[in-house]
C-alpha positions in Angstrom: 9.3 12.9 -3.5 10.7 13.4 -7.0 9.8 12.0 -10.4 13.0 9.9 -10.1 11.6 8.1 -7.0 8.2 7.5 -8.5 7.7 4.6 -11.0 5.0 4.5 -13.6 3.7 1.1 -14.5 1.3 0.3 -17.3 -2.0 -0.9 -15.9 -2.7 -4.4 -17.1 -5.0 -7.3 -16.1 -2.4 -8.2 -13.5 -2.3 -4.9 -11.6 -5.6 -3.1 -12.2 -6.7 -3.8 -8.7 -3.8 -1.7 -7.3 -5.5 1.4 -8.6 -9.2 0.7 -9.1 -10.2 1.8 -5.7 -8.0 4.9 -5.3 -10.2 7.8 -4.2 -9.5 11.5 -3.9 -10.9 13.8 -1.1 -14.6 14.5 -1.1 -14.1 18.1 -2.2 -12.1 16.9 -5.2 -14.7 14.5 -6.6 -16.4 17.0 -8.8 -13.1 17.4 -10.7 -12.2 13.8 -11.4 -14.0 10.6 -12.3 -13.5 7.3 -10.3 -10.5 5.3 -11.5 -12.8 2.5 -12.5 -14.4 4.8 -15.1 -11.0 5.9 -16.4 -10.0 2.2 -16.7 -13.2 1.6 -18.8 -12.3 4.6 -21.0 -8.9 3.2 -21.6 -10.1 -0.4 -22.2 -12.9 0.5 -24.6 -12.0 3.9 -25.9 -9.0 2.7 -27.8 -7.1 6.0 -27.4 -5.9 6.1 -23.7 -3.1 4.3 -21.9 -3.5 3.9 -18.1 -0.6 4.0 -15.7 -0.2 3.5 -12.0 2.2 5.6 -10.0 4.1 3.5 -7.5 6.3 4.3 -4.5 7.9 0.9 -4.1 5.0 -1.6 -4.3 2.4 0.9 -3.1 0.1 2.5 -5.7 0.1 6.2 -4.9 -1.6 7.6 -8.0 -3.1 7.1 -11.4 -3.0 8.8 -14.7 -3.5 8.1 -18.4 -2.0 9.4 -21.6 -3.2 9.2 -25.2 -2.7 10.5 -28.7 -5.2 12.4 -30.7 -4.5 11.7 -34.4 -6.9 14.5 -35.6 -4.9 17.3 -33.9 -1.6 15.3 -33.7 -1.1 16.0 -30.0 -0.6 13.9 -27.0 -2.8 14.2 -24.0 -2.7 13.6 -20.2 -5.8 12.8 -18.3 -7.3 11.2 -15.2 -4.4 12.4 -13.0 -5.1 11.8 -9.3 -3.5 10.9 -6.0 -5.7 9.3 -3.4 -6.7 11.3 -0.3 -4.4 9.4 2.1 -1.3 10.1 -0.1 -1.9 13.8 -0.8 0.4 16.5 0.5 3.6 14.3 0.1 4.7 15.5 -3.4 3.1 12.6 -5.2 1.0 14.8 -7.5 3.9 16.9 -8.7 6.0 13.8 -9.2 3.2 12.0 -11.1 2.7 14.9 -13.5 6.5 15.2 -14.0 6.8 11.4 -14.7 3.8 11.5 -17.1 5.3 14.4 -19.0 8.6 12.6 -19.3 6.8 9.4 -20.5 4.8 11.3 -23.1 7.8 13.3 -24.4 9.4 9.9 -25.3 6.5 9.0 -27.6 7.2 9.2 -31.4 6.2 12.5 -32.9 5.5 14.2 -29.5 5.5 18.0 -30.1 2.8 19.1 -27.7 1.1 17.8 -24.6 -2.4 18.8 -23.9 -4.7 18.4 -20.9 -8.0 19.8 -19.6 -9.4 20.7 -16.2 -12.4 22.6 -14.8 -11.8 26.3 -14.4 -12.7 26.1 -10.7 -10.0 23.5 -10.0 -7.4 26.1 -9.2 -5.0 23.6 -7.5 -4.7 21.7 -10.8 -4.4 24.9 -12.8 -1.5 26.1 -10.6 0.2 22.7 -10.7 0.0 22.4 -14.5 1.1 26.0 -15.0 4.2 25.3 -12.9 5.2 22.8 -15.6 4.6 25.4 -18.3 1.1 24.4 -19.5 -0.8 27.5 -20.8 -4.5 27.8 -21.3 -5.4 28.1 -24.9 -8.9 29.6 -24.8 -10.2 26.3 -26.1 -12.9 24.5 -24.1 -13.9 20.8 -24.1 -17.2 20.3 -22.4 -17.0 22.2 -19.1 -13.2 22.1 -19.0 -10.5 24.5 -20.3 -7.6 23.1 -22.4 -4.0 23.9 -21.6 -1.0 22.9 -23.7 2.7 22.5 -23.3 5.1 22.7 -26.3 7.7 20.0 -26.4 11.1 20.7 -28.0 
């Protein structure tokens, strides 16, 4: 699976059901919130934009991106692939597609994200794209950033 094969679609009133019930493995639940919570954050928080990752007509992942005007950086969040789709390259393709999407946003010079330090799978995945931990912490999560040329 490559980012070129994966299609990101904005989540709207017409397709939210495609992603609302996506669930990760039991062991991963401490690291991510349910998609329904992320959809509420997007709808009511005013800062996040939800996207579904599709392989054809099948929703195979979820993510969101936003812009923090205080620090003038773009963020990725809520990235997940459901348990029955893991191990097929969808996670890597989803992160690559999200990075490509965010890089196209006006004024994008940096992409940030956060994860729990014990989530070593996420840490390795993000590091493979060039994200570096900054020493900053948000709640119980470490922040990593990727400079965009």
